[in-house]
C-alpha positions in Angstrom: -15.0 -37.5 -27.1 -17.9 -37.7 -24.5 -20.9 -35.6 -25.2 -22.0 -32.8 -22.7 -25.3 -34.6 -22.4 -23.7 -37.6 -20.8 -22.0 -35.4 -18.0 -25.5 -33.5 -17.5 -27.1 -36.8 -17.1 -24.4 -38.3 -14.8 -24.6 -34.9 -12.5 -28.5 -35.2 -12.4 -28.2 -38.8 -11.4 -25.6 -37.9 -8.8 -27.7 -35.2 -7.5 -30.8 -37.3 -7.3 -29.0 -39.9 -5.3 -27.7 -37.2 -3.0 -31.1 -35.7 -2.5 -32.6 -39.1 -1.8 -30.0 -39.7 0.8 -30.8 -36.3 2.5 -34.6 -37.0 2.4 -34.8 -40.6 3.5 -31.8 -41.1 5.9 -32.1 -40.5 9.6 -28.5 -40.6 10.5 -27.0 -37.0 10.5 -23.6 -38.3 9.0 -25.5 -40.1 6.2 -27.5 -36.8 5.6 -24.0 -35.0 5.3 -22.8 -37.5 2.8 -25.9 -36.8 0.7 -25.1 -33.0 0.7 -21.7 -33.9 -0.2 -23.0 -35.8 -3.4 -25.0 -33.0 -4.3 -22.2 -30.8 -4.1 -20.1 -33.0 -6.3 -22.8 -33.1 -8.8 -22.5 -29.3 -9.1 -18.7 -29.7 -9.5 -19.3 -32.1 -12.5 -21.7 -29.5 -14.1 -19.4 -26.6 -13.5 -16.3 -28.6 -15.2 -18.5 -30.0 -18.0 -19.8 -26.6 -19.0 -16.2 -25.2 -18.5 -14.7 -27.8 -20.9 -17.3 -27.7 -23.6 -18.3 -24.0 -23.7 -15.2 -22.0 -23.0 -11.9 -23.9 -22.7 -9.8 -20.7 -22.9 -10.1 -19.5 -19.3 -10.1 -21.1 -15.8 -13.5 -19.8 -14.6 -15.1 -23.3 -14.3 -12.0 -24.6 -12.5 -12.0 -21.5 -10.1 -15.8 -22.1 -9.4 -15.2 -25.8 -8.7 -12.4 -25.0 -6.3 -14.7 -22.6 -4.6 -17.4 -25.5 -4.2 -14.7 -27.7 -2.9 -13.7 -25.2 -0.3 -17.4 -24.5 0.9 -18.0 -28.4 0.9 -15.0 -28.7 3.2 -16.1 -25.9 5.5 -19.6 -27.6 5.6 -18.3 -30.7 6.5 -16.0 -29.4 9.3 -18.9 -27.4 10.8 -21.4 -30.2 10.3 -19.1 -32.9 12.1 -18.3 -30.6 14.9 -22.1 -30.0 15.4 -22.8 -33.7 15.2 -20.0 -34.6 17.5 -21.3 -32.2 20.1 -24.8 -33.3 19.6 -23.5 -36.9 20.1 -21.8 -36.2 23.4 -24.9 -34.6 24.9 -27.5 -36.9 23.6 -25.5 -40.3 22.7 -27.4 -40.4 19.4 -26.7 -39.1 15.9 -30.3 -39.7 14.7 -31.7 -36.6 13.1 -35.1 -36.8 14.6 -33.5 -36.8 18.2 -32.0 -33.3 17.4 -34.5 -31.1 18.9 -32.4 -28.9 21.1 -33.2 -25.7 19.3 -37.0 -26.1 19.8 -38.9 -24.0 22.3 
């Protein structure tokens, strides 16, 4: 059986990769992918703690499903905004998205 610490280390590495993608990338779609990686690392933590701490209920699985639903909604709204901005500006570079500035 794989120890809990391995799952936590894997989730931390996955979160750091996603955070790196969000902070370094200029492409808005790559930023969304980084956010998705961070949400998936949260799911790994939820399922790992559920499996190792209380395997009698389904609380960890329920929380993971909620995170999946939030991630799907975030992607749908994010891609809709990116497509709208691309149609106006012909660019998906995050530095060029300044339409909300005064």
